[in-house]
C-alpha positions in Angstrom: -52.2 58.8 52.6 -49.4 59.0 54.6 -47.4 55.9 54.5 -44.6 55.3 57.5 -41.0 53.5 57.4 -40.3 52.4 61.2 -37.2 51.6 62.2 -36.4 47.8 62.6 -36.4 46.8 66.5 -35.5 43.6 66.2 -32.3 42.3 67.3 -29.5 42.3 64.7 -31.9 43.4 62.2 -30.6 45.9 59.5 -33.1 45.8 56.7 -35.2 48.6 56.0 -38.8 48.2 54.6 -38.3 51.2 51.8 -35.2 52.5 50.1 -35.1 56.2 48.8 -35.2 55.0 45.3 -38.7 53.9 45.6 -40.5 57.0 47.5 -40.9 59.1 44.5 -43.2 56.3 43.1 -45.3 56.4 46.1 -45.2 60.1 46.2 -46.4 60.5 42.8 -49.2 57.6 43.8 -50.9 61.1 45.9 -48.7 59.1 49.4 -46.8 61.5 51.9 -44.1 59.2 53.2 -42.7 59.4 56.6 -39.6 57.5 57.8 -37.9 57.5 61.2 -34.6 58.8 61.6 -32.3 56.6 61.3 -34.2 53.6 59.9 -32.0 53.0 56.7 -28.4 53.9 58.3 -27.6 50.2 58.6 -28.3 49.3 55.2 -26.4 52.3 53.9 -29.3 54.8 53.5 -29.0 58.4 55.3 -32.0 60.1 56.3 -30.6 63.0 53.5 -30.9 60.5 50.8 -34.7 59.8 52.1 -35.2 63.3 52.1 -34.1 64.3 48.8 -36.2 61.0 47.6 -39.3 63.0 48.8 -39.7 61.5 52.4 -40.0 63.3 55.4 -38.0 62.1 58.8 -39.9 61.6 61.5 -37.7 61.1 65.4 -40.9 60.3 67.5 -41.4 56.7 66.7 -44.6 56.7 68.5 -46.1 59.8 66.8 -45.0 58.3 63.3 -46.9 55.1 63.8 -50.0 56.6 65.2 -50.4 59.3 62.8 -49.8 56.8 59.5 -52.3 55.2 57.5 -50.0 52.4 56.0 -46.9 51.2 58.2 -44.5 48.9 56.3 -42.1 46.8 58.2 -39.2 44.1 57.4 -40.5 42.1 60.9 -44.1 42.8 62.2 -45.3 41.9 65.3 -45.1 38.1 64.6 -41.6 38.5 63.6 -40.6 40.3 65.8 -42.1 39.2 69.4 -39.9 40.4 72.0 -39.7 44.0 70.8 -42.7 44.2 68.1 -45.4 44.5 71.1 -43.8 47.8 72.3 -45.6 49.4 68.6 -49.0 47.8 69.3 -50.2 50.1 71.6 -49.5 53.1 68.8 -51.3 51.5 66.5 -55.2 52.3 66.0 -58.5 50.8 64.5 -58.5 50.5 60.5 -54.9 51.0 60.4 -52.8 49.2 57.6 -49.8 47.0 58.3 -48.0 45.0 55.8 -45.1 43.3 56.7 -43.5 39.9 56.8 -45.1 38.7 60.5 -44.6 34.9 60.3 -48.5 34.6 60.7 -48.4 30.2 60.3 -45.3 30.3 63.1 -46.7 33.0 65.7 -50.9 33.2 64.9 -51.2 34.9 67.8 -49.6 37.7 66.8 -52.1 38.2 63.8 -55.0 37.7 66.4 -53.8 40.7 68.4 -53.5 42.8 65.5 -56.8 42.0 64.5 -58.3 42.8 68.3 -56.3 46.2 67.7 -58.7 46.4 64.5 -55.2 46.8 62.1 -55.5 45.7 58.6 -52.6 43.1 58.1 -51.3 42.1 54.6 -49.2 39.3 55.9 -46.4 39.0 53.2 -45.5 35.3 53.7 -48.6 34.6 52.8 -48.4 35.7 49.3 -49.2 33.4 46.6 -47.1 31.5 44.5 -48.2 32.4 41.1 -46.4 34.3 38.1 -48.2 37.6 38.8 -47.7 37.6 42.2 -43.3 37.1 41.9 -42.7 40.8 41.5 -44.5 40.7 45.1 -43.0 37.7 46.7 -40.5 38.5 49.9 -39.6 35.3 51.0 -38.6 34.0 47.6 -36.4 37.5 47.5 -35.3 36.3 50.7 -34.4 33.1 49.8 -32.6 34.0 47.1 -30.0 36.2 49.0 -29.9 33.3 51.7 -28.8 30.8 49.3 -26.3 32.8 48.1 -24.8 34.2 51.2 -24.9 30.7 52.5 -22.3 29.7 50.2 -20.2 32.3 51.0 -20.2 31.5 54.9 -19.4 28.0 54.0 -16.5 29.1 51.9 -15.2 31.1 54.7 -15.1 28.4 57.4 -13.9 25.9 55.0 -10.3 25.1 55.5 -10.3 23.9 51.4 -11.0 26.7 48.5 -14.1 25.4 46.0 -12.7 25.3 42.5 -9.8 22.9 41.3 -6.6 24.5 41.0 -3.5 23.1 39.0 -0.6 24.9 40.2 3.2 24.5 39.6 2.4 23.2 43.9 0.3 20.7 42.7 -3.4 19.9 42.0 -6.3 20.7 44.3 -9.1 18.9 44.1 -12.7 21.2 44.0 -14.5 21.2 47.0 -18.1 18.5 47.1 -20.9 20.6 48.1 -24.1 19.2 48.8 -27.6 20.8 48.9 -30.5 19.9 50.7 -33.9 21.2 49.5 -34.3 22.7 46.2 -36.4 25.6 46.7 -35.2 29.4 45.9 -32.5 29.4 48.4 -31.6 26.0 47.1 -31.3 26.6 43.8 -29.5 30.0 44.5 -26.8 27.9 46.6 -26.4 25.4 43.6 -25.2 28.5 41.4 -23.5 30.1 43.7 -21.4 27.0 44.2 -21.3 26.2 40.9 -19.6 29.6 39.8 -17.0 29.1 42.8 -16.2 26.0 41.0 -17.6 23.3 43.5 -18.8 20.2 42.5 -22.5 19.8 43.6 -24.9 17.4 44.4 -28.5 18.5 45.5 -31.3 16.3 46.8 -34.9 17.4 47.1 -38.2 14.9 48.1 -40.0 16.6 45.2 -38.9 15.0 42.2 -40.4 17.8 39.5 -37.2 19.7 40.8 -35.1 17.5 39.2 -34.4 19.3 36.0 -33.9 22.5 37.7 -31.1 21.0 39.5 -28.9 19.6 36.6 -30.3 22.9 34.2 -27.8 24.7 36.9 -25.0 22.0 36.5 -25.7 20.1 39.9 -26.2 16.2 39.9 -29.4 14.9 41.0 -29.2 12.5 43.8 -31.6 10.0 43.5 -33.1 8.0 46.7 -35.6 5.1 46.4 -38.0 6.5 48.4 -41.6 7.1 47.9 -42.3 10.5 47.2 -45.8 10.9 45.7 -47.8 14.0 47.2 -44.3 15.7 48.3 -45.3 19.1 47.0 -47.9 20.7 48.6 -50.2 24.1 46.6 -48.1 27.4 45.9 -44.8 24.6 44.9 -43.8 24.5 48.9 -42.6 21.0 50.4 -45.4 19.0 52.1 -45.0 17.4 55.5 -44.4 13.4 55.4 -44.5 11.0 57.9 -41.9 10.3 60.4 -40.9 6.7 58.5 -40.4 8.8 55.4 -37.9 10.9 57.2 -36.3 7.5 59.4 -35.8 5.8 55.6 -34.3 9.8 54.1 -31.7 10.2 57.2 -30.6 6.5 56.7 -30.3 7.1 53.2 -28.9 10.3 53.0 -26.2 10.0 55.7 -24.0 8.5 53.0 -24.1 11.2 50.8 -23.3 14.1 53.6 -20.2 11.8 54.8 -18.7 12.1 51.5 -19.3 15.9 51.0 -17.1 18.7 52.2 -19.7 21.3 52.8 -23.4 20.6 53.4 -26.2 23.3 53.0 -29.3 22.4 54.4 -32.8 24.2 53.1 -35.6 22.3 53.6 -38.6 24.0 55.1 -42.1 23.6 55.6 -44.0 26.7 56.1 -45.7 27.0 59.6 -43.9 23.4 61.0 -40.6 22.3 62.3 -38.1 21.6 60.3 -37.6 18.4 59.0 -35.0 16.3 60.6 -32.7 15.3 57.4 -29.2 14.9 59.0 -28.5 13.2 62.1 -25.8 13.4 64.9 -24.1 10.5 63.4 -24.1 11.2 59.9 -22.7 15.1 60.7 -20.1 13.4 62.8 -19.3 10.9 60.0 -18.1 14.0 57.7 -14.3 14.4 57.2 -12.6 17.2 59.8 -13.0 20.5 58.5 -16.1 19.8 56.4 -19.1 22.5 57.0 -22.9 22.5 57.5 -24.9 25.5 56.8 -28.6 24.8 58.3 -30.8 27.7 57.0 -33.3 25.6 58.6 -32.2 26.7 62.0 -34.7 28.7 62.8 -37.6 26.6 62.9 -34.9 23.8 64.7 -32.8 22.9 62.0 -32.3 20.3 59.5 -29.5 18.7 61.4 -29.9 17.3 65.0 -26.7 19.1 65.8 -27.9 22.8 64.7 -28.3 25.5 67.6 -30.1 28.6 66.2 -27.4 31.6 65.2 -24.6 29.4 67.3 -21.3 27.8 65.7 -21.1 24.3 66.7 -18.1 22.2 66.2 -18.5 18.4 66.4 -15.6 15.8 66.0 -14.2 18.6 63.6 -17.4 19.3 61.3 -18.5 23.0 61.8 -22.7 23.1 61.9 -24.0 26.6 61.7 -27.2 27.6 62.0 -27.6 31.0 60.7 -31.2 32.7 61.0 -31.1 36.0 59.3 -28.5 36.0 56.3 -30.6 38.7 54.3 -29.6 41.1 57.0 -26.3 40.9 56.5 -26.4 41.9 52.9 -28.8 44.7 54.0 -28.4 47.0 50.9 -29.7 44.5 48.2 -31.5 42.9 50.9 -33.8 46.4 51.3 -33.7 47.3 47.8 -35.1 43.9 46.8 -37.6 44.0 49.6 -38.9 47.6 48.9 -39.5 46.4 45.4 -41.9 43.7 46.4 -43.4 46.3 48.9 -43.7 49.0 46.1 -45.5 46.4 43.7 -47.9 44.9 46.3 -48.6 49.0 47.9 -49.6 49.3 43.5 -52.3 46.5 44.0 -54.0 48.0 47.1 -53.8 51.7 46.5 -55.1 53.9 43.8 -55.0 58.1 44.0 -53.7 58.0 47.4 -56.3 55.8 48.8 -56.6 52.2 49.9 -58.4 50.7 47.2 -59.1 46.7 48.1 -60.2 44.2 45.5 -61.3 41.3 47.6 -61.4 39.2 44.4 -58.2 39.4 43.4 -56.2 36.1 44.5 -53.3 38.0 45.5 -55.1 40.7 47.4 -57.4 37.4 49.4 -54.7 35.4 50.3 -52.3 37.7 51.8 -55.0 39.4 54.1 -54.8 38.1 57.6 -56.6 40.6 59.7 -59.5 42.4 58.5 -62.4 44.5 60.4 -61.2 43.2 63.6 -61.1 39.6 62.8 -58.6 37.4 61.8 -59.9 36.3 58.1 -56.9 34.4 56.7 -58.1 30.7 56.7 -54.8 28.8 57.6 -54.0 31.1 60.7 -57.6 31.0 61.9 -57.3 27.1 61.7 -53.8 27.2 63.9 -56.1 29.2 66.0 -59.0 26.6 66.6 -61.3 29.3 65.4 -64.2 28.0 62.9 -64.3 29.0 59.0 -65.7 32.6 58.0 -67.3 33.3 54.7 -64.5 34.6 52.3 -64.3 38.2 52.3 -65.6 38.5 49.3 -68.5 36.9 50.4 -69.1 39.0 53.0 -69.0 42.5 51.7 -68.8 44.4 48.1 -66.0 42.9 45.8 -64.3 46.1 45.9 -63.4 47.8 49.5 -62.6 51.1 49.7 -60.5 52.7 52.8 -60.9 56.3 52.4 -57.4 57.5 54.2 -57.1 60.8 52.9 -54.1 62.0 51.3 
């Protein structure tokens, strides 16, 4: 089985899907690992490092993808709409693609891959269950984004984070508000606390209060009805516009009293909820900073512009959409471990081996045998429901792809 790792083509993407340290495990499992020349350069992994680990370096990208049985990418077609289409022509029937590909935000890309005959495992669809934590790319990258967001905020804030008692006087600690206590939010809380800030956090899910307080932050209570705010897998659920209107009114005071606001509230496949109004942002003291990690899907702040720095009434609003790529070495290392653990689940003895009764395999499988098979993606494409793959075929499907 040949596993290919192409160089990422998304603008500004510096990560790589497999690092040299992961190669020996793949080779030991009976696979040949082929890496496009220069694929790891931006993340600090040289071609020589891959060769030493047992990988082959290939210069011809088209040949690399065409000859591969399994292709691993940081950004598959749906997550790389502008440049990813160029690889589609090189893909072939029966080939396996394992990659984050934004299946809920760009379901048409899943359909394109299905029509090509590609078996697609969309890594964003990994279920949030204990057994799948080691494969959860969203959590891995959210951890990095939450950490980096605090550093970005600290770099733009004209104040220091910790309280300091000096001969020149006492400096008050920075007040940080974190909106959304998922993986990114919790990491932002922990990182801001480590830098010495006084931290508050808000989330529509009351169940996360204990997690917030365990990190030393104060949970912001609001008189809102939040029953049913948590969807399957622990994700926040989309709520009605009346709820968001009241939420915006209530949170404005807390935002205005903060020096830094890091917002992370996101709903899979949906526009980000607007939580911080333009008026609330302008109500912050001059020099204050908002880092909106939900910018890719519109942002939690009305003033956010994706990948731009907006200054309004002295308040800086940042909308980074790819913070993990700014820490490419460790981000690639975490991604590679996620990929490696997932490959162990779907391969055996140098062949693809799919157990379609396995919850992780079944949930992640988005395209298979020429069809879109993910129920979530089919619904977005207005396709009628399919029988589950496990009902259509024997529970274990072998795709013999050589060694």
